[in-house]
C-alpha atoms as one frame of an Amber mdcrd trajectory, in Angstrom:
protein
 -16.993   7.214 -17.682 -14.357   4.701 -16.639 -13.511   4.359 -12.944  -9.898
   4.576 -11.845  -8.951   1.748  -9.439  -7.855   2.956  -5.997  -5.803   0.901
  -3.520  -4.372   1.488  -0.024  -0.624   1.472   0.643   0.166  -1.060   3.406
   2.995   1.190   4.590   1.431   4.622   5.077  -2.239   3.491   4.828  -3.051
   6.299   2.348  -5.115   5.646  -0.738  -3.720   6.183  -4.205  -4.462   5.109
  -7.729  -3.425   1.581  -8.567  -0.918   2.932 -11.111   0.906   4.921  -8.398
   1.481   1.862  -6.204   3.600  -1.258  -6.636   1.910  -4.602  -6.068   3.885
  -7.213  -4.142   3.074 -10.932  -4.179   4.441 -13.854  -2.204   5.931 -16.362
  -4.628   8.048 -19.293  -3.486   8.580 -17.746  -0.062   9.902 -14.479  -1.526
   8.195 -11.127  -1.981   8.383 -10.072  -5.600   6.985  -7.013  -7.387   4.115
  -7.587  -9.773   4.114  -4.517 -12.025   1.399  -5.839 -14.357  -0.815  -7.048
 -11.498  -1.331 -10.471 -13.061   0.433 -12.812 -10.643  -1.935 -15.221  -8.895
  -2.651 -15.013  -5.198  -2.938 -12.345  -2.581  -1.161  -9.075  -3.236  -0.202
  -6.034  -1.195   0.224  -2.516  -2.545   2.952  -0.126  -1.428   4.201   3.260
  -2.618   7.618   2.966  -4.298   9.209   5.004  -1.486  11.630   3.810   1.157
   9.536   5.239   4.011   6.437   3.299   2.937   8.411   0.110   2.401   9.982
   0.345   5.861   6.583   0.917   7.463   5.124  -2.016   5.516   7.920  -4.303
   6.699   6.934  -3.578  10.309   3.525  -5.202  10.092   1.555  -4.150   7.044
   2.885  -6.876   4.759   2.388  -9.658   7.309  -1.175  -8.452   7.861  -1.834
  -8.361   4.121  -0.511 -11.858   3.559  -2.303 -13.147   6.674   0.742 -14.549
   8.398   4.290 -14.072   9.467   6.819 -13.505   6.689  10.280 -15.043   6.767
  13.339 -12.836   7.133  14.568 -14.083   3.749  11.394 -12.812   2.062  11.689
  -9.427   3.748  15.380  -9.014   2.950  14.930  -9.219  -0.829  11.904  -6.983
  -1.272  13.607  -3.577  -0.975  16.117  -4.299  -3.752  13.469  -5.740  -6.050
  11.061  -2.891  -5.358  13.609  -0.253  -6.344  14.471  -2.174  -9.503  10.793
  -2.465 -10.415  10.181   1.247  -9.817  13.086   2.234 -12.036  11.795   0.083
 -14.864   8.349   1.759 -14.581   9.885   5.241 -14.427   8.078   6.022 -11.180
């Protein structure tokens, strides 16, 4: 029997299957969605909901990436997250 990977949303701190969450990575100083989960480096998982994203922006993402994030990185993530979610039909 195959195990289903479970991750924790950095916004609401609830666990969910990996397929239900969107992985974000820090690339070139910007947070970008990683729908396939293949980008190198540290990643953070968040539900594709505005409430979870807002909660993650207030500390969860900085904690996950082990440092302070620039305002430029935080300003682009909400648009890219919604675009990624639409393409996955979530």
